[in-house]
N, C-alpha and C positions, 0 to 999 in steps of 0.2 A: 350378605348376609345380615339378616336382623340381629339386633343387641338384645339378646334374651335377657341378660343379667339386669339391665335397665328395666325391662318388663317385669323380672322378680322382683326389684328393688320397689317396683310401684303398686306390686299386686301383693306383697308379703304381707302386708299388714291386715289384708281382708280375710286373708287363709282361713284363720282359725274361725272366723263366724261371718260369712259371707249370706246375706240376708237371700232369701227366694227373691229374684225380680219381681216388681209389682207392674210393670209396664205391661200396657194394654193400650196400642195404639192403631191405626188402622192397617199401618204396616207390618206390623205382626204377623208372622209365619204361624200356620196351625200346624201343632205336632202333639197330638194328644192319642197317644195307644190306650183303647179300653178292651179289657178281657170282655168277648162276643164270641163270633162265629168260627169253626173251625176252617181252616184252608187246607187241601190236599195237594203234595206237590210230589212229583216224579222227578229223582235225582239221578244224573248217569254219569260215572266217572269211566272216560275209557284210557286206558293206558299203554303205550307202546314203548315198551322200554328201549332205548337206543344202546346196543348193548358194544360198550367197549373193548370188552375183552371176556369171555368162557361163560358160564354160566350165570343166569342173576335170580335173584328172589324181590320181589314187591307186595309190599302191605298199603291195603289202600282202605282208608278209614268207614266203617259201616256207623249211622245213627244209631246209638246205643242208649238214649233216655227216654223215659216215659214218666211223664210228669203231667202235672195239671196245664200245662201250657205246650207241652208236644209228646205227640204218639209216634212212635217208631215202628212201622210195619213191615210188611214182608221186603225181602232182596233177594234179586236172582243175578244170574252172572253168566258170561259165556268166555271162554279162553281156550287156546291150543297150549295151555300150561296145566301145570298139577296143583288144584285150588282147595284151600281148605280156610272155612270160617273157624278163627281163633280170637281170644282175649288176651290182654297181657298180664290176667290173673289176679292183680293187684288193685289196680285202679279202674279197672270196668271197661277199658277202650278196647271195643271190639273190631274188628277189621277182616278182611279178605287177604289171604297169604298165598301167593301165586308163585310156583317154581318154573323156572324156564331150562332146560338143558342147553348145551352149546348148538345141538341140532336144530333148533327154534330157527328158522329163517327171519320169520316177521311175528315175533311174540308180541300178544296183545292178551290183555283183560277186559272186559267192560261190564261193570256192575251197574246194577239199575236196583235202587230204593225208594220205595213210598215213605212219605213221611205226613203226619197233619201237625199242623201248627196254629196258632192264634197271639195275638196280644197279649201282654201281661201288663197289669196297673194294679198298684196297693191302694186298697181304700183307707188312706190316713186316719180317716174320721172314727174307722173301727178298731178296736183294741179286742184282744181274746188270746189268752193264752194258749201258746202252741207247743205240742210233744213233739219230739223227734228222737230218733236212736241216739244213744248216748256215744257209740262208736263212730257213727255218721259226723255228730258234731267235735267229737275228738279229733277224727281225721282230718277234718277242715279249720284246725289250729294248729294243725303238726307243719315245721318247716319244711322245704324240699330244697333241692340243690340250688335252684336260681331264685327261690323265696324265703330265704332265712328269716327268722322273726327275732332274732337277738341283735346286740349291736347298734349300728347306725339305723337299722331300720326301726328298734322298739326305740330308742331316743328320738327320732323322729316323729314318732307316731305319738309319743307322751307330749310331746312339744304341740304337736298341732291339736290334740284333745283338750289340752288345756285342763279345765276343772270339769270338764264333763265326766258324769258317773254313770249314765245309763248307756245301754248298750246302742240306743236310736240316737242320742245325743253326740256320742263318739261316731256313730258312721255319717251322722250328718255334717260333722265338722272336718271329717277326713275326706269326703266325697270332695268338699269346698276346698280342702288344701290342694288335693290332686289337681282339680277343674284350673286354680290360681296357679301352681306353680309347675308343671307337668305340660309339656306342648307338644303337638304332631310335629314330625320330624319325616317330611317326603321321602328324604334321601335314603331312611332305613330301609334294608332290603326288606321283602316278605311284610309278615307281623311284627317283625322285630325279635327279640331271643327272650325277652323278660328276665333280664340279670339285673334286678333289683338293687343288690348291695352295690354292684359296678357303679349304675346310675348316680344313687345317694353319695358315694364317695368321691366321684369326678366333679359332683354337682351338675352334670349334664341330663338334665332330665326329659329330653327330648328322644320321641321315639314314637312308636304304632300301638296297635292296641294290645300285643302281648306282651308291651313293655308298661304300658299307661295302668292297665287292668290289673296286672301282677302286681304293679307298685301299690295301687289300692287293696289290692287282697292281702298284700304281706302286711302292710300297714292295718287292716284290721285284724290281722291273727295275733299281730304281735301286742295289742291291747285286750286281747281276750273275745273278741268278735268271730265267730266262725264264719269263713269264706271261703269262697273257690272260684276260679275261672270256670267258663265255660267254652269249649273252643269248638268253632262249627265255622257256619256258610250262608252267607247273604245268596236268596235264591231270587228274589224279585227287586223289581223298583218299589220306592217308597210310596206309600199312601199319599205322606203328606207332602210331596213335590219336591223333598232334599234329595238331589243327585247322589251326595257324598254318602247316604243311609240306605242306599238300595244298590242293587245289580242288574246287569243286562243277563235275562236267563239264559239266553241263546249262548254265553259264553262266561263261564263264570272262573275263568283263571284269575288269580289275582283278588278273587271276592271272598277268600278266607277270613273271618273275623272272629274275634273272642269278644265273650262279653262276662259280668261278672253277678255273683251271688253272694248275699249276705244272710246270715239268720238273726232276725230278731226274736227276741222271747216273746213278743205279743204279735208279732205278724208272720213269723213263720220265715222260707223262704223268699227274699225279695230280691228284685230285678234290680240290676245297676250296669250304668255304662261310662262313665266319665270318660274314656277314651274316645267314645263317639262326640260326646260335647268336645273335645279337643281337636277332631276332626273336621268338625264343621266351622270352627273358628278358624282355623289354617285353611281351608280347601274349598270352602262351598263358594265363596266367592275370589276372585283374584286378590283380593285384600286381606291381610292376614287381620283378623277380629281379633281384638285384645279385650274384652270386655263382654259378661253375661250379661249384660244389660241390652245389648243390641237387640234390634227386633226378629234379626234371623236365628239368633242364639238363645235367646230367653226361652222359647218356647221348648227348645229341645234339652237346654239344661234343666229345667222343672221336669220334662216327660219322662228324663233316662235317670231320674231319681226316683225307684221304685217301680220303672215299667220299661218296657221297649217293646218294640214293633214285630209282628209275626211272619214279618217276609224274610227269615232265618232260620237255618235249622243247628241244631249243637249236636255234634258227634259224640263229646264225651266230656268230663271235666277232670280227666288224668293228667298227673306230672309224673315228671322220670319214669316214661313209659318205658319199658323193655320190651322188643318186637319179638314175638316168637320165632325161633330159629336165627336170628340175627346173630352174624359174627362180631359185631361192632357194640357199641357202649349203649346205655339208654339215651333217649330223646326228652326232651324239657318236656315237650307236649306233642301230641298229635293231631294235627287238622288239616296236613298234605298226605298226597300219597307219597310214599317213601319207597326207594330201592337200592338195590347192592350188587355189583359183581364182584368179579376178581379184584377188581382194581379199588374198590370201596365204594361209598356211599353217594349215589347222587344227589345233586342239587335240587331239592324240592322246590325253591324257589326260582329255578328255570325252568317254567313247564314247556318252552318250546325246545328245550334241549333234553329233556330230559326222557321220552315228551309223554304229556299227559292233555286231555280236554275235560272238560267239566261243565254241564249243561244241567237246566232243568225245566219244567213245563208245569204249569198247575191245573189240576184236573177237575173240572167244574162239574157238578152233581148232575 
């Protein structure tokens, strides 16, 4: 096992003011998302719950975001159960709920959704005051069960931002702090749990996207910068050749990925993804890369501060999701199919046991 403590010691001094890399060599990989044309995908999720005992209920997430970078279009379904489109009612997560009774010998539901996506990239040379609904901004500052904004979270954020006063300066330092101190841990199941207080209290900042981007979101919120996670799914390979930043469209089990957004007063909602920087550093090559100046990492580190690639769909921005009709407690977030039967909740991180399949295909004009 790598000695992460030594790595933190070596990088901790740069966390508060890590400069953008100026490295530009012939070996540097290209990663430059640019807002442009739309891509249309058809996304199919098929669930065949392995009933252990009695009746069951399934919830399948439906893309629910309509923005300048995603359009959630029509959806349709086939099932031998009783299906209804529902919402959690608070956080805006949409889903298909399907009930199966004990007579269903081979229960199934297949949900097909069309979405349009495109790259995002902020123009840092252009400033303009942006108005946003007060309630939306207030909601993006609130603590959640897994993302508190007081105590060790706020203390950590204040140390990381130092003397920064503007929202952009704070976010720049927090992004750099997370990249320098958090790290991708492949052994974590699924996308992680996003329990940032425990991460900070234990000093173990290893995790996956739901951990690392939740940490970034919580740190931003704790110093007054509205932020939220966006929970979704990779749909296709990366156009820039990074294997870890794309997926196999024919089989998207395990392709779930959450990203982050922050609201900057002179930019509006801006894309961020420090978790994918960590993923490239840890998994793009057999060797763990431990510097953002590496020619493979540098363009990703730059590009994911203010942008992301449109080979991904966002389901929702929901935290503390209450599933309509569930007998059990809320979810920290929803970007996987969920099911319950008389014995309890299925393991969404085990699609082959659950069981479900997800695939996508790009529709050409």
